[in-house]
N, C-alpha and C positions, 0 to 999 in steps of 0.2 A: 918294936924294929926300928931299928936306925936312922938317922938323917939321910944318906945316901937311897935307901931302898924309899922313904917317902917323897925323896925326892923324886924317883924314877918314876915311882906311882905315878905322881901329878903330871910330872911331863907326858907319860906315856895319853894319861887323862887328856890331859890339851891338845894332844897330837889328836888323840881319836875326835875330839869334839870340833877342830879345824878339818877333819877328813870328813864328818858327818857335815858340818856348814858349807864346804866347796862340792859336795854331793846332792844338798838342796838344792844350790844355785845352778848346779846342772840339771838338774830334776826339772828346775824352775823355769830356766833357757830352755828345754827339751820341752816342754810343755807347749810355750809361747810359740815356738816354731812348729808344733806340730797343730795346735790350733789355726796359724797363720795357713796353714797349708789347706786346713781342711775349709778354709774359710773361701781361698782362692780355690778349691777344687770343685766346693758347692756353688759359688757365683762364676765357674764354668758349668757348669750343670745346666743350671741357671739360665744361660746362652745359649746355651746347646736345645734347650728345652725350649725357650724363645724360639728359636729358628726352627722347630722341627714343626710349634705352634702354626707362626707364618707359615710355612712349605703346606703344613695340612690345609690350613684355609686356604691358603693359593688354590692348591690343588682342587678344593670342592667347589669354590668358587668358578676356577672355569669349568668345570663339568658340569655347571648347572648353565653355562651358557656357550653357545656356539660363538656368539657377537664376537670377532677379531678384537674392534676397538674397547671393547669391554672387560676382555682380559687383559689386555695392554694396560686400560685405566686402573684395573683391578692391580695389577704386578705393580705398575709404577708407585702407587699408594702404600703397598704394602711394602714394600723396599725401602722409601721414604721412612715406616714408622720403623721396621726393624735397624737399621742402619742409623736413626736420628740424624739424619740432616738436614739440610734446608730445602733442599732441591732434587729429585729424582728425575730424567727425562729420559724417554725413549725412541730412540731415531730410527725408521726405515732408511735402507738404502736405496736410493733410486736408479742406479746406475749415474755412467758419466760424472762423477765426481759431485751426483746434486745427493742431499739428505733433506729427510723430512722429520718435524718434530709427531709422531706416532701417539705419545701419551705424557702426560705430567705430572708428579708427585704431590702437585698444589699447581696454582695460576699465579704463581711470583714470574715476572717480567725476565724474561731468558734473556743472558748477557749474550751480547753479540761477539766477543773473540770465543764461546763455544762453539758456535758455528766453523769459525777457521780452525778450530782446535780438531773438531768432529772429524771433517775433512782428510786431515792427515793420517787418517785413522788405516791401517790395510788388513787385511783377511787375517792372518795369525798374530796379531801384534795388540795388547791392552796397554795402555800409556797411563802413568801416573805424574799428574804434572801439580808441584806446590810450588807456592812461593809465599814466604813470610812476611811479617810486620811486625812491631811491637807487640801489640797486645792480639790480634788479631790475625788467623793463621788459613787464608782457604786454600782449598784444596782441591782435586776435582781425580775421579777414577772413572776409566772408558773402560769398560768391557764388549767387548766384539758377540754378537748374537750370531749362530751358524744354523742353516737349516741343512738338510740332506745331506749331502754327501762335501761337507764344510766349505758350502755355498756361505757367503756373507748377508745376511737377512740385514742387521742394522746394528745397534748397540744401544747398551743402557750408560 
């Protein structure tokens, strides 16, 4: 074989090695991406399963009791555990702008400004209030609870 043929063969071998290396890199990248997606989906399925278990537990506990106060307390505690939050309150709308706390997810002191914010709730409105500080970001989520024909019962 002459020098040109050997040079051509070596050049082709180098190109093949480069292509194989690039292909391995792409496969490794794809594998990592797929692994991350699988982990994300697994986490989402875990959260859905946790939510389903919570719902099943709440339904089972509600069926065991006809006592509304026990049902509300159980619901507040279960929602607090599921959302992993400091406080869950269930308010009942008494009419004329008056609200009453019917259940708490724990026994911590209720902040006074919650009563002011809750009184601004309307029948079809959920309000998310958010304020940030340097390392702590308190936030509140208020969701209306309706009964019957969309009549406001309270909020959680």
